[in-house]
N, C-alpha and C positions, 0 to 999 in steps of 0.2 A: 707647462703643456697639459692639455686636457686629455682624458681617456674616455673613449666611448666603447660600450660593450655591444656585441652583436652575436646572434646565433649562427652556428656553422652553416645551416641550411640557407639562411639569408645571405651570408657571405658568399656561398657557392653560386647563388643566383645572380649576385650583383658584384662579383669580384673586381672586374675592370673599372667599374664606376667608383667603387669604394677605394681602390688604389689611387685613382685620380684625386678623389676628395682628400685622402690622407696626405698626398703630396702637396696639394694646394693649401690645406689648412695647417699642416704641421702637427696635427693631433695624432695620438696613438690609438689604434683600434684593437681591442681585445676580442678575439673570437672564442666563443664558448661551445662546448659540446656536452650535452646533458647538464647544463648549468655550471660546469666547471671550466675555468680558463684553460685553453689549449695552446694558443699562439697569439703573439702580438704583431701587428702590422704597423710599422712606423716609417716615416720618410727617412731617406738616407741623408745624413748630415755630411756635407762635403767640407773638407778642411780648406780654408782659404789659403792661397799661396802667399808666402811672404814677399814683400816688396824688395827685400834685400837680395841683391843679385839679379834683379829683374832684367837689367840691361847688360849683364855680363857678356863679354865678347863682342859688344857692338862698338866699343871705343877703340882708338888707336893711339899708341904712344910714338911720338916722333922725336928723335934726337936724344940727347943726354938730359935726363930729368933729375940727376943727382947733383951735378956741379952747379955752383952759383951762377946766376945770370948776370952778364955784364950789359951795360947800356948799349954797347956796340952790337950785341947779338940780336936785339929786337928790331924787326922790320919797321915798327912804328916810329922808331927814332931816326930812321934814315930819311 
């Protein structure tokens, strides 16, 4: 990631525009006051959700899933 430096007075005048730019580009913006870094503005990094458990609760279990299956129990064999 790249870092850009900007004076506090310029940041104050263009705050909303600069926030949009930081969000779009992903770069960090360092705001300085009297030539010294005061604050950094960077985009929020959202943690991606895991695919594990994505469909939890959407399935349904019917009947006995523990006992062995006999050929007579399958509808396809009828």
